[in-house]
N, C-alpha and C positions, 0 to 999 in steps of 0.2 A: 504494500499500499504507499502510496506517495504521501511525503510529509510537505503539507501545504499550510498556509495561515489560517485558513478555513478548511474544517474536518473533511478531507476526501471523500469518505465514504457519505456523510451526509449532504453533501454538493451532488454528487455522482446520483445518488436515490432520488433527490429532489429535482433534480433537471429530470428523471424518468418518469416521476409521478405526475409531474405538471404536462408531459407529452413534450419536451423540449429538446429530446434527442438530438434532433437535427434543427441546428441552430438557424439555419437559412431562411425557415419559416416563421421565426420569433420577431415579433413586433418588439417596438420600443417600449410599450407598455407591458409586455410580457417579460423584459428582460429586467424591469424595474419591478415589476412583482414577484419575479424570481428572488431577486437581490433583498428584498423586504422580508422574504419567507425566511431566508437562510440568516438574516440576521434575527430574527425572532428565534429561529430553532437553534442558532450556535450561542448567541448572545455575544457576537462579536460585530463590531461595527463594518458598514462598507462603507467604499469612496465610489460614490452616486456621481458619474461621471457620463451617464447615459440620456437623461432627460433635458431637454433644450427647455428647462423652466428656471426663470429667475430666481436669484439666491440674493437679492437685496430686500433691503423694506422699504414698502411701498412709499411713494412721496408723500408727505404730508400736505402738501400743497394741496393735490389732489383728493386727499380724504376730508380734509377740512371743507374743501367746497362741497363736495358731495354730501357730506352732514349738514351744512347749511341749506344745500336745496332740498333736502328731504325734511328740514324742520320747517322749512317756509310752504310746505305741500305739494311739493313736484310729483310725489308719487299718485295723488290723486288724477294725475290728467295724463293722457297719453301726448307723447311727444312724437314731434311731426315726422313723416316718413324720412325725409332726408334729412334730420337732424336740426337740433335747435339752432336760431339765429346765432346765439354767441358761441357755440362752437363752429359754426361753418365760418363766421368771421376769425376766429381764434386759428384755425386750419389755414384759410388763405393766407392771413399774414407770416403763419409759422413758415410756410415753403416759400414766401417771398425772403423770409430774414434767413432761412438757413440753406436754400436751395439756389435762390435769387432767381426765381421765375413768378410769374403772375398766373394765378388760378383763380377765378372767381369763386366767392362764397358758394355761389349755387351749385357747381361743380363739385365739392366738398360734401361727401356725403357719411354720415354717421352709419357706421357698420357695428355688429357686435362681434366685436375681434377680427383680425385681418383675415380669419378664414371664412367668416360669413362673407366678407367683402369678394373674395376672391370667388368663391361659389356664385354669388349674384354677378358678378363681372364674367363668368363663363357662360351662366344662362343666358344673359344678355347678347353677347358675341353669338350665342347658338341661333337665336332667334332674329338676330340684325343682319347676320352673314349666312344663310342657309347655304350657300352656294360654296363657302369655306368651311371644311368639316372638321379640321385638324388644328392641334395647338402644339407649337414647338416648343421644348422644353431644354434650356441649356443647364444641364445637369453637372455636377449632383445636384441636389434640391430638396426640397419639401416633400415626403413621398405623398401624403394626403392631397394635396392638389392635383396628381396625376388621377388619384381616386375619385376626387370632385368632376374631374371631366368625363371620366367612364360612367359616373352615376347619372350626369348630365344626357350623355350620348354623343359627346365629341371624342373625336379618335386623338391618340397621342402620339408624337414624335420626339426623337430627344437625339442629344449627342454629348459626350463628357467634355470639358473643357481644358481637361488635363493637357493635350497634345494640343490645343486650337486658342491661341491667344495673339493678338495683336490684329496682323493682317490674314493670318491663318483663321481666326474667329471669325471674321467678315466675309471671307471664301466660304467657309464651311457653312455659314447662314445661308448663304446665296443659293447655294444647292439645293437647299430644301424649299427656300420660297420660290424659286422658278417653276417648280413645279404648280403653284396657281391654289395649291388647297390650303395654305396655312393662313389660320383665321388671325393667331396671336402669337407673340412670343411670350414667354415666363422666363424669369431669371431674378435671382436675389442679389442684392449688392450693398454691403458685403456679403460673400455667399454662404449660405448653409449648406454641407460642413465645414467647405474647405479652406473658408476665410478670404479667398482672393476677393480683389476687388477691381473690378472694369475701370481703366482709366478714360481721360476724356476722348482719347484718339477712338480707344473702343467704341463708346458709347456715342460717338459722333457718327462712327460707321453703321453700329446699329439702328441709330435714329433716320439715315438717309436711305437703309433698306427698309425700313417701315414706312417711309413715304414712299418708295419706288414701287414698292408692292401694295401698297394699300393695307397691310398688316398693322393690329392693335399691339403695342407693347404693354404687359403687365410688368411693372418694377417693383418689387418686393422689396420694400426698406424696412422690413422688420428690425433691422440692428442699425436704424438711423445714426448717422454720424460715430460710428462705433471702428471706424478705421483710425485707430489713434496714433498713426504714423504722421497723422496733421493735426493741428489744432481747429476742430470744427465748431468749437464752442461759442463764437462770437457771432450775435446775431446782426443780420445787415453787413455782415464784413467777410471779405473773402479769407481763407477757403470755403467754399460752400462745400454740401454733401454733392458729389458727385451724382448726376443723373440724365437721363435721355431725355428729360424733360426741354433741354436747351436746343436739341436738334431735330424734334421732328411735333407734329401736333397730334399723331396718333399714338397716345400715352394714356396710361390710368398708374398712379403711384399709389401703391397700397402702405399706410402710415399707422404702426400699431402702438397700443400703448403699453403692450406688454415687457418688453425687452428695455426700450430707453427710459422708460418712467415708471418701470418694477411694477406695475399695474394690471398683471397679468388675469387674476382671479377675478377683476370687475367685466372682461370681455368688451375691450371698447378700442375701435380703430378708425380709422377714416379713408375712404377710396377718393383721389382727388382725380377728377376727369378732365383732361386738357379743355380749356374754351372751345375750340371748336369741333374737338369730339364730341362734348356734351351736348351742343346745338345741332349737330349733323342729323338729317333725318335720313332715315333708313328706310326704303321702300317696303321692305317685310315687316316691319314694325308698324308701319301706317297701315298695311294692308290687314293685317292678321288682330292687330290690338287697338288701331285707331291713335296710336300714342307714335308717332314717327321720330322725334327728338332722342337721341341715345341717352342723354343725362334724365331727362325725365321718364324715361321706359324703366330706365334703371332705379330710380328712387320711388317712382309713384305705382310701379307694377311689381318689379321682381322683390325690392324690399318690404314694400307693403305685404304682398304675399308670403313673404319669409317669418316677417315678426311683428311687422305693424309697428316699425319703429324698434329704436334702440333704448334702452333701459334710461330713463329721465334724470337721474343723479348722475348716473355714470358720467353721461354727456358734459356735464357741468365740471365734473372732476377733469376729464380730458381737457377741456377749455381753459379751465384755471391753470393747469399745468402748462400750457399752450402760451397762453396770455404771460405767465410769468417768464418763460423763457425767449419770450419775445422781449419781453422790456429789461432783460439782462437780470433778473433778481433770482432766477432759477438756472442754475447751470449743470443740467441734467446729464451731460457729456463728464464732467468732471466725477459725478456719482460712480456712474456706469464704468470710469477706468479701472475700478477694483476687478474687473473681469480679465483687463490683461496682464496683470500684475500675476493673477493667478495662473494664467497662462505662460507667462514667461519662467515662472518657477516648475511648473510640470513639464515643460519644453525641456529644461535644463537637465532635470532628472531621467527623464528619458532616453534624449540622446546620449547621455552619459552611459548609458545601460544597454546600447547597440540597438534600441528602436530608432527608426528613422520617419521623417516627414514624407508622409505620401505627396500632397500638394505642396512642394516646399518652396516655391518661390513665386513671386509676383512681378511677371515680365522681368524677370533677372534680378530683382530686388527682393530683398527680404520680407516675408509674411508680415503682416501686423499680427500683435498679440491680441486675442480679443474672446469673444463668447465661444468660440470652437477651434479645434486645428483636428489634423489627421495626421496618423502614425500607424506604422507597420512595424513585425518583428520578423526579422529572416527567417524563412523557411516555413513559414506559416502561411493558410488563408486567413483573409479575415473572419471566417467562421470559427475557424480552429482558436484564433486569436482570442476572440470576443468570448468563446464558452470556457478557454484554459484561464484566462484574467479570473473569472468566477470564484475560482478556489484560491486566488488570492486576495478576495473581497474586492475586487476591482470591477464595477460594470461598466463598459463602454458599448457601444451598438456597432456592428459592422454595417461597412459603406456598400457592398450590395446592393442593398434594398433601398438607396438613396439615388439610383440611375448611374454611379459610379461603376467605370469600367476597372477601376482600380482596386488592387487587395489592400486593407485597410480598416480602421476603426475610427470611429468620431469621438472626439473628447469634449466635452461640455464642461466648461469651467464654472457653471453657476454655482453648485452644491457644494464644491469641498470649499472647506474652511482653513485660514492660517493655523489652526491648534490642529489640524489634519495634515500637513505639511510633512512632518517627520514620519508619521505610520505611512503615508502614500510612499515615500522614499523608500522606507525599509521594506514595505511589500514588493517595490519595483526592483530592489536591489536580488532581493529572495528569487524572484522571478527568473532573472539574468542568470543567478547563479544555479538554478536548475533547468534551464535552458542554454547551456553554453554551447555558441556557434561551434 
């Protein structure tokens, strides 16, 4: 029997009991559940690096605004479908302050988290552009978004950015767009999980292709301003958050309260539709629903039927946080820099113990330290590594389920605490000793 930090027999039997012998079928939540069960059975703590859940305290600004709104009776009234005026105005100003582009308040639509926003976007696109039936994902990425497309009835296609950056990225995208069936392009920036960040030249190329082939870009900004290599914390001052919004009118920005504002539990986001796209009339929408404008259909038909608006008090919270960020009294970027400090420590430990980065550079420059990064251990598949690490009390998630063609695991920095740093290093050293190359 192997000697591992977590009792080998208990881990092996629990994996079998939970039907997870084949880790290739395990979801993020399966791995999270397994690690929690093992913690309870063994009484030993796990290092939780599998879940992309914020690990910082929520903003007091948001909580105070929400409590105030509830005390004033907002819970008794339905919110408007597109969002309360306060949030729409705040989101418009936030985009101007931190991206440097103009999106009218009308096009800033409150959603119950970014996940509902992307579902609503895909639904709108499916009905607006029935002649194009496929969404192009630039992977790796958030696997639930492809599931959303499948549920809605959209086809998906993808490629892995690992070998396609710069001019190669644009050329690869055009291979897909030339076919004429791509309704939308989806990516996250910074990328979940690789943490590579598209630069302005790449975004300019993406924007030009979106215009040329009349394709909508859904830019997922869940990790807003978290490229910590640049100080993006000053409103109305360059440098700004990199965005395709400067290079095309065919865009929708997905801004979340979950990571940047540590407000995940309240499920709040804003889908920000460009002025021209919001006003654009699509014949299929006009014919089938009597509402031709993309933006109006999005909030008056899709969002209305999904939830009849977004929780009233939570909208006040998001608005207050955006307002404070815009007037310079809330440096949200400074608060989330803690993720970068955690990443820096873990990378140092892993690289010193024969692990290596999978997505290892950003157009020749070192990656930023942030919410995620990706690693692998020589001689193992990603499935083998993620399973083996369970015996060492470390939970990570394999890349193959995120559209990656590379072998490796995703490391999320949100839950590890500074108090766990010595335990993490101790277990990684023991892992290396038991798996000498």
